[in-house]
C-alpha positions as CSV (number, residue, x, y, z in Angstrom):
1,M,10.8,2.7,-14.2
2,A,9.3,-0.9,-13.7
3,I,10.2,-1.3,-9.9
4,A,11.1,1.3,-7.4
5,I,14.7,0.2,-6.3
6,K,14.2,0.1,-2.4
7,L,11.1,-2.3,-3.1
8,K,12.9,-4.4,-5.4
9,Q,15.6,-4.9,-2.8
10,Y,13.2,-5.6,-0.1
11,L,11.2,-7.9,-2.0
12,D,14.3,-10.2,-3.1
13,N,16.0,-10.2,0.1
14,E,12.7,-11.5,1.8
15,R,12.7,-14.1,-1.0
16,V,9.1,-14.1,-1.9
17,D,7.6,-14.8,-5.2
18,Y,6.0,-12.0,-7.1
19,E,6.0,-10.7,-10.7
20,V,5.9,-7.2,-12.1
21,I,2.9,-6.4,-14.5
22,Q,2.7,-3.4,-16.6
23,H,-0.5,-1.6,-17.4
24,P,-1.2,1.7,-19.4
25,Y,-0.6,5.0,-17.3
26,A,-2.9,5.5,-14.5
27,D,-3.0,8.2,-11.7
28,T,-5.3,6.6,-9.4
29,S,-5.8,3.2,-7.5
30,M,-9.2,2.8,-9.3
31,K,-7.9,3.5,-12.8
32,V,-5.1,0.8,-12.5
33,A,-7.6,-1.4,-11.3
34,Q,-9.7,-0.6,-14.7
35,N,-6.5,-0.4,-16.8
36,A,-4.9,-3.9,-15.4
37,H,-8.1,-5.8,-15.7
38,I,-8.1,-6.3,-12.0
39,S,-10.7,-6.5,-9.2
40,G,-10.0,-3.1,-7.0
41,E,-10.6,-5.1,-4.3
42,N,-7.4,-7.0,-4.8
43,I,-5.3,-3.8,-5.2
44,A,-3.4,-2.9,-1.8
45,K,-3.8,0.9,-1.8
46,A,-1.2,2.8,0.5
47,V,-2.4,5.8,1.9
48,L,0.7,7.9,4.0
49,L,-0.7,9.4,7.3
50,H,1.1,11.3,9.9
51,D,0.2,12.2,13.6
52,D,2.0,12.9,16.7
53,D,3.8,9.7,16.8
54,G,5.1,10.0,13.4
55,Y,4.1,8.3,9.7
56,V,1.9,5.3,9.2
57,L,1.1,3.6,6.2
58,A,-2.6,2.6,5.9
59,I,-2.9,-0.2,3.6
60,V,-6.9,-0.5,2.3
61,P,-8.3,-2.0,-1.0
62,A,-8.5,0.4,-4.2
63,T,-12.2,0.4,-3.8
64,H,-12.2,1.8,-0.3
65,K,-11.6,4.9,2.0
66,V,-9.3,4.9,5.3
67,R,-11.6,5.6,8.4
68,L,-9.6,7.8,10.2
69,G,-11.8,7.6,13.6
70,K,-11.4,3.9,13.4
71,L,-7.4,4.0,13.3
72,H,-7.6,6.5,16.5
73,K,-9.9,4.3,18.4
74,K,-8.2,0.9,17.7
75,F,-4.7,1.6,18.0
76,K,-4.6,4.8,19.8
77,R,-3.3,7.1,17.1
78,H,-4.1,10.7,17.9
79,N,-4.5,13.5,14.9
80,L,-4.0,11.3,12.3
81,A,-4.3,13.2,8.9
82,L,-3.1,12.8,5.4
83,A,0.6,13.5,4.9
84,D,1.4,16.5,2.4
85,E,2.8,15.8,-0.9
86,S,6.3,17.2,0.1
87,D,6.5,14.2,2.8
88,I,5.7,11.5,0.2
89,D,8.2,13.2,-2.3
90,E,10.7,12.7,0.5
91,L,9.9,9.3,2.3
92,F,9.4,7.8,-1.1
93,D,12.1,9.1,-3.2
94,D,12.5,6.4,-5.9
95,C,8.7,6.2,-6.6
96,S,6.7,8.7,-8.4
97,I,4.2,10.6,-6.6
98,G,0.9,8.8,-6.0
99,A,2.6,5.4,-6.3
100,I,3.3,4.6,-3.2
101,P,4.0,0.7,-2.8
102,A,2.0,-0.9,-0.1
103,L,5.1,-2.8,2.0
104,G,5.8,0.1,4.5
105,K,8.9,-2.2,5.6
106,A,10.9,-1.4,2.6
107,Y,10.8,2.2,3.6
108,N,11.1,1.9,7.3
109,M,7.3,2.8,7.7
110,D,4.8,1.5,10.2
111,V,1.9,-0.2,8.4
112,I,-1.7,-0.8,9.4
113,Y,-3.6,-2.7,7.1
114,D,-7.4,-3.7,6.5
115,D,-8.6,-7.1,7.3
116,T,-10.2,-7.1,3.6
117,F,-7.2,-8.8,2.4
118,N,-7.1,-11.9,4.3
119,K,-10.0,-12.5,1.9
120,R,-8.2,-12.3,-1.4
121,N,-5.8,-14.8,-3.0
122,D,-4.0,-12.5,-5.1
123,I,-2.6,-9.1,-4.0
124,Y,-1.6,-6.2,-6.4
125,F,0.1,-3.0,-5.3
126,E,2.0,0.0,-6.9
127,A,5.6,-0.7,-8.0
128,G,6.7,2.6,-7.5
129,D,5.5,4.6,-10.9
130,H,2.3,4.8,-12.7
131,T,2.3,1.8,-15.0
132,S,3.6,-1.3,-12.9
133,L,2.3,-3.4,-10.5
134,V,3.6,-6.1,-8.3
135,H,1.5,-9.1,-7.8
136,M,1.9,-11.6,-5.0
137,S,0.2,-14.2,-3.1
138,K,-1.9,-13.3,0.2
139,A,0.1,-15.7,1.9
140,D,3.5,-13.5,0.7
141,F,2.0,-10.6,1.3
142,R,1.0,-11.6,4.9
143,K,4.5,-12.9,5.4
144,L,5.8,-9.3,4.4
145,L,3.2,-7.5,6.7
146,D,4.5,-9.8,9.2
147,E,3.1,-8.6,12.9
148,A,1.7,-5.3,11.7
149,P,-1.5,-4.3,13.2
150,H,-4.8,-4.9,11.4
151,G,-8.5,-4.6,11.4
152,K,-11.4,-3.0,9.8
153,I,-9.9,0.2,9.0
154,S,-11.5,1.5,6.0
155,R,-15.3,1.4,4.1
156,H,-16.2,0.6,0.7
157,M,-17.0,3.8,-1.5
């Protein structure tokens, strides 16, 4: 698989410039960065969370961890926890497990993203499998995130 069907349809409908980059198999975002020779700071890692209000994708750099306490305080999301693997499989049914694209709108999902991406000119994220990345400009990435809430929601590992 080069790019997940729903993701491709969404990107094409939004008419943004992007490219799909192939890399050797990697099962973590940091290994993706290493295999693709890209800074982990430029890779948008999607972390699926759930709480009493439903699911939300937290988008953070591959070099960072989500700070659940920050999300709770800033966005009033109560009882946030990592989603189960079965939830990921069901919600992202055209993706390999662990290769969630960082664009929640393609999957009718709310997104909260880390402000770190405002400092990056190039953004990369999983295309839906473990051997492909989507690359686009910061401007196009921000356009697709639209009015999604954002803030300092992660810390460097």
